[in-house]
Biotite code that builds the C-alpha atoms (Angstrom):
import biotite.structure as struc

atoms = struc.array([
    struc.Atom([-0.569, 4.791, -25.870], chain_id="A", res_id=1, res_name="MET", atom_name="CA", element="C"),
    struc.Atom([0.375, 1.140, -25.632], chain_id="A", res_id=2, res_name="ASP", atom_name="CA", element="C"),
    struc.Atom([0.393, 0.342, -21.913], chain_id="A", res_id=3, res_name="THR", atom_name="CA", element="C"),
    struc.Atom([0.673, -2.852, -19.931], chain_id="A", res_id=4, res_name="THR", atom_name="CA", element="C"),
    struc.Atom([0.085, -3.275, -16.213], chain_id="A", res_id=5, res_name="ILE", atom_name="CA", element="C"),
    struc.Atom([1.989, -5.850, -14.200], chain_id="A", res_id=6, res_name="ARG", atom_name="CA", element="C"),
    struc.Atom([0.723, -7.139, -10.866], chain_id="A", res_id=7, res_name="ASP", atom_name="CA", element="C"),
    struc.Atom([3.211, -7.917, -8.094], chain_id="A", res_id=8, res_name="HIS", atom_name="CA", element="C"),
    struc.Atom([2.787, -8.950, -4.449], chain_id="A", res_id=9, res_name="ASP", atom_name="CA", element="C"),
    struc.Atom([3.468, -5.395, -3.218], chain_id="A", res_id=10, res_name="ASP", atom_name="CA", element="C"),
    struc.Atom([2.877, -3.104, -6.192], chain_id="A", res_id=11, res_name="ARG", atom_name="CA", element="C"),
    struc.Atom([1.297, -2.576, -9.582], chain_id="A", res_id=12, res_name="PHE", atom_name="CA", element="C"),
    struc.Atom([3.463, -1.227, -12.404], chain_id="A", res_id=13, res_name="GLU", atom_name="CA", element="C"),
    struc.Atom([2.318, 0.467, -15.578], chain_id="A", res_id=14, res_name="ILE", atom_name="CA", element="C"),
    struc.Atom([4.639, 0.021, -18.534], chain_id="A", res_id=15, res_name="LEU", atom_name="CA", element="C"),
    struc.Atom([4.811, 2.228, -21.580], chain_id="A", res_id=16, res_name="LEU", atom_name="CA", element="C"),
    struc.Atom([6.721, 0.735, -24.469], chain_id="A", res_id=17, res_name="GLY", atom_name="CA", element="C"),
    struc.Atom([8.065, -1.958, -22.147], chain_id="A", res_id=18, res_name="GLY", atom_name="CA", element="C"),
    struc.Atom([9.537, 0.514, -19.642], chain_id="A", res_id=19, res_name="ASP", atom_name="CA", element="C"),
    struc.Atom([8.132, 1.110, -16.161], chain_id="A", res_id=20, res_name="VAL", atom_name="CA", element="C"),
    struc.Atom([6.313, 4.433, -16.304], chain_id="A", res_id=21, res_name="ALA", atom_name="CA", element="C"),
    struc.Atom([4.632, 4.336, -12.906], chain_id="A", res_id=22, res_name="GLY", atom_name="CA", element="C"),
    struc.Atom([4.000, 2.347, -9.784], chain_id="A", res_id=23, res_name="VAL", atom_name="CA", element="C"),
    struc.Atom([1.291, 2.001, -7.130], chain_id="A", res_id=24, res_name="ALA", atom_name="CA", element="C"),
    struc.Atom([2.682, 0.432, -3.954], chain_id="A", res_id=25, res_name="ARG", atom_name="CA", element="C"),
    struc.Atom([0.554, -1.331, -1.355], chain_id="A", res_id=26, res_name="PHE", atom_name="CA", element="C"),
    struc.Atom([0.673, -3.629, 1.643], chain_id="A", res_id=27, res_name="ALA", atom_name="CA", element="C"),
    struc.Atom([-1.885, -6.331, 2.358], chain_id="A", res_id=28, res_name="ASP", atom_name="CA", element="C"),
    struc.Atom([-3.044, -7.142, 5.868], chain_id="A", res_id=29, res_name="ASP", atom_name="CA", element="C"),
    struc.Atom([-5.745, -9.793, 5.845], chain_id="A", res_id=30, res_name="GLY", atom_name="CA", element="C"),
    struc.Atom([-8.694, -8.408, 3.910], chain_id="A", res_id=31, res_name="VAL", atom_name="CA", element="C"),
    struc.Atom([-7.292, -4.867, 3.875], chain_id="A", res_id=32, res_name="THR", atom_name="CA", element="C"),
    struc.Atom([-4.983, -3.421, 1.214], chain_id="A", res_id=33, res_name="ARG", atom_name="CA", element="C"),
    struc.Atom([-3.261, -0.147, 2.115], chain_id="A", res_id=34, res_name="THR", atom_name="CA", element="C"),
    struc.Atom([-2.123, 1.922, -0.855], chain_id="A", res_id=35, res_name="PHE", atom_name="CA", element="C"),
    struc.Atom([0.732, 4.088, 0.386], chain_id="A", res_id=36, res_name="PHE", atom_name="CA", element="C"),
    struc.Atom([2.473, 5.458, -2.712], chain_id="A", res_id=37, res_name="HIS", atom_name="CA", element="C"),
    struc.Atom([1.638, 6.134, -6.360], chain_id="A", res_id=38, res_name="THR", atom_name="CA", element="C"),
    struc.Atom([4.113, 7.707, -8.743], chain_id="A", res_id=39, res_name="GLU", atom_name="CA", element="C"),
    struc.Atom([4.548, 8.262, -12.477], chain_id="A", res_id=40, res_name="VAL", atom_name="CA", element="C"),
    struc.Atom([7.941, 9.245, -13.868], chain_id="A", res_id=41, res_name="VAL", atom_name="CA", element="C"),
    struc.Atom([8.024, 13.052, -14.202], chain_id="A", res_id=42, res_name="PRO", atom_name="CA", element="C"),
    struc.Atom([8.365, 13.242, -17.984], chain_id="A", res_id=43, res_name="GLN", atom_name="CA", element="C"),
    struc.Atom([5.239, 11.081, -18.449], chain_id="A", res_id=44, res_name="LEU", atom_name="CA", element="C"),
    struc.Atom([2.895, 12.852, -16.043], chain_id="A", res_id=45, res_name="ARG", atom_name="CA", element="C"),
    struc.Atom([-0.322, 14.363, -17.349], chain_id="A", res_id=46, res_name="GLY", atom_name="CA", element="C"),
    struc.Atom([-1.083, 11.493, -19.744], chain_id="A", res_id=47, res_name="ARG", atom_name="CA", element="C"),
    struc.Atom([-3.588, 9.645, -17.561], chain_id="A", res_id=48, res_name="GLY", atom_name="CA", element="C"),
    struc.Atom([-1.170, 6.862, -16.641], chain_id="A", res_id=49, res_name="LEU", atom_name="CA", element="C"),
    struc.Atom([-1.739, 7.181, -12.889], chain_id="A", res_id=50, res_name="ALA", atom_name="CA", element="C"),
    struc.Atom([-5.513, 7.022, -13.362], chain_id="A", res_id=51, res_name="ALA", atom_name="CA", element="C"),
    struc.Atom([-5.212, 3.916, -15.554], chain_id="A", res_id=52, res_name="GLU", atom_name="CA", element="C"),
    struc.Atom([-2.875, 2.311, -13.030], chain_id="A", res_id=53, res_name="LEU", atom_name="CA", element="C"),
    struc.Atom([-5.037, 3.063, -9.989], chain_id="A", res_id=54, res_name="VAL", atom_name="CA", element="C"),
    struc.Atom([-8.226, 1.959, -11.743], chain_id="A", res_id=55, res_name="SER", atom_name="CA", element="C"),
    struc.Atom([-6.563, -1.374, -12.524], chain_id="A", res_id=56, res_name="HIS", atom_name="CA", element="C"),
    struc.Atom([-5.253, -1.674, -8.959], chain_id="A", res_id=57, res_name="ALA", atom_name="CA", element="C"),
    struc.Atom([-8.705, -1.028, -7.496], chain_id="A", res_id=58, res_name="LEU", atom_name="CA", element="C"),
    struc.Atom([-10.383, -3.534, -9.821], chain_id="A", res_id=59, res_name="GLU", atom_name="CA", element="C"),
    struc.Atom([-7.745, -6.107, -8.856], chain_id="A", res_id=60, res_name="ASN", atom_name="CA", element="C"),
    struc.Atom([-8.398, -5.344, -5.190], chain_id="A", res_id=61, res_name="THR", atom_name="CA", element="C"),
    struc.Atom([-12.135, -5.810, -5.702], chain_id="A", res_id=62, res_name="ARG", atom_name="CA", element="C"),
    struc.Atom([-11.589, -9.211, -7.381], chain_id="A", res_id=63, res_name="ARG", atom_name="CA", element="C"),
    struc.Atom([-9.350, -10.203, -4.451], chain_id="A", res_id=64, res_name="ALA", atom_name="CA", element="C"),
    struc.Atom([-12.221, -9.452, -2.044], chain_id="A", res_id=65, res_name="GLY", atom_name="CA", element="C"),
    struc.Atom([-10.248, -6.812, -0.161], chain_id="A", res_id=66, res_name="LYS", atom_name="CA", element="C"),
    struc.Atom([-11.063, -3.363, 1.140], chain_id="A", res_id=67, res_name="GLN", atom_name="CA", element="C"),
    struc.Atom([-8.702, -0.418, 0.824], chain_id="A", res_id=68, res_name="ILE", atom_name="CA", element="C"),
    struc.Atom([-7.043, 2.131, 3.039], chain_id="A", res_id=69, res_name="VAL", atom_name="CA", element="C"),
    struc.Atom([-6.021, 4.988, 0.739], chain_id="A", res_id=70, res_name="PRO", atom_name="CA", element="C"),
    struc.Atom([-2.975, 6.321, 2.626], chain_id="A", res_id=71, res_name="ALA", atom_name="CA", element="C"),
    struc.Atom([-1.643, 7.617, -0.708], chain_id="A", res_id=72, res_name="CYS", atom_name="CA", element="C"),
    struc.Atom([-3.115, 11.038, -1.538], chain_id="A", res_id=73, res_name="SER", atom_name="CA", element="C"),
    struc.Atom([-3.527, 10.176, -5.233], chain_id="A", res_id=74, res_name="TYR", atom_name="CA", element="C"),
    struc.Atom([-5.504, 7.004, -4.476], chain_id="A", res_id=75, res_name="VAL", atom_name="CA", element="C"),
    struc.Atom([-7.606, 8.867, -1.887], chain_id="A", res_id=76, res_name="ALA", atom_name="CA", element="C"),
    struc.Atom([-8.432, 11.622, -4.404], chain_id="A", res_id=77, res_name="ASP", atom_name="CA", element="C"),
    struc.Atom([-9.147, 9.083, -7.146], chain_id="A", res_id=78, res_name="TYR", atom_name="CA", element="C"),
    struc.Atom([-11.586, 7.135, -4.973], chain_id="A", res_id=79, res_name="VAL", atom_name="CA", element="C"),
    struc.Atom([-13.248, 10.350, -3.814], chain_id="A", res_id=80, res_name="ARG", atom_name="CA", element="C"),
    struc.Atom([-13.875, 11.310, -7.485], chain_id="A", res_id=81, res_name="ARG", atom_name="CA", element="C"),
    struc.Atom([-15.056, 7.830, -8.565], chain_id="A", res_id=82, res_name="HIS", atom_name="CA", element="C"),
    struc.Atom([-18.117, 6.660, -6.652], chain_id="A", res_id=83, res_name="ALA", atom_name="CA", element="C"),
    struc.Atom([-17.870, 3.177, -8.149], chain_id="A", res_id=84, res_name="GLU", atom_name="CA", element="C"),
    struc.Atom([-14.980, 2.515, -5.742], chain_id="A", res_id=85, res_name="TYR", atom_name="CA", element="C"),
    struc.Atom([-16.512, 3.915, -2.536], chain_id="A", res_id=86, res_name="HIS", atom_name="CA", element="C"),
    struc.Atom([-17.626, 0.422, -1.512], chain_id="A", res_id=87, res_name="ASP", atom_name="CA", element="C"),
    struc.Atom([-13.960, -0.642, -1.323], chain_id="A", res_id=88, res_name="LEU", atom_name="CA", element="C"),
    struc.Atom([-13.141, 1.799, 1.474], chain_id="A", res_id=89, res_name="LEU", atom_name="CA", element="C"),
    struc.Atom([-12.317, 0.120, 4.766], chain_id="A", res_id=90, res_name="ASP", atom_name="CA", element="C"),
    struc.Atom([-14.634, 1.740, 7.287], chain_id="A", res_id=91, res_name="THR", atom_name="CA", element="C"),
    struc.Atom([-13.825, -0.419, 10.312], chain_id="A", res_id=92, res_name="THR", atom_name="CA", element="C"),
    struc.Atom([-12.133, 2.498, 12.105], chain_id="A", res_id=93, res_name="ASP", atom_name="CA", element="C"),
    struc.Atom([-14.525, 5.194, 10.854], chain_id="A", res_id=94, res_name="ALA", atom_name="CA", element="C"),
])
């Protein structure tokens, strides 16, 4: 699969063949990035696109020096399954 990921101020998009195949939306607040929605177009689900997208988004967040609030269930599940991202979790309210 030939994918590209585009970074925007409020979302990450994964493109497949030049078309947007999925999106991870977020909002930044200081050093915290809240991921609130991740979606892949229905006909492309099950190909690992969401995982590729979220992995990229989390690496970008790490480079930006931010912590995350995984309000999106997909991002929360992804982080729970991938210990290498546990350090990104914002624990200020925990």
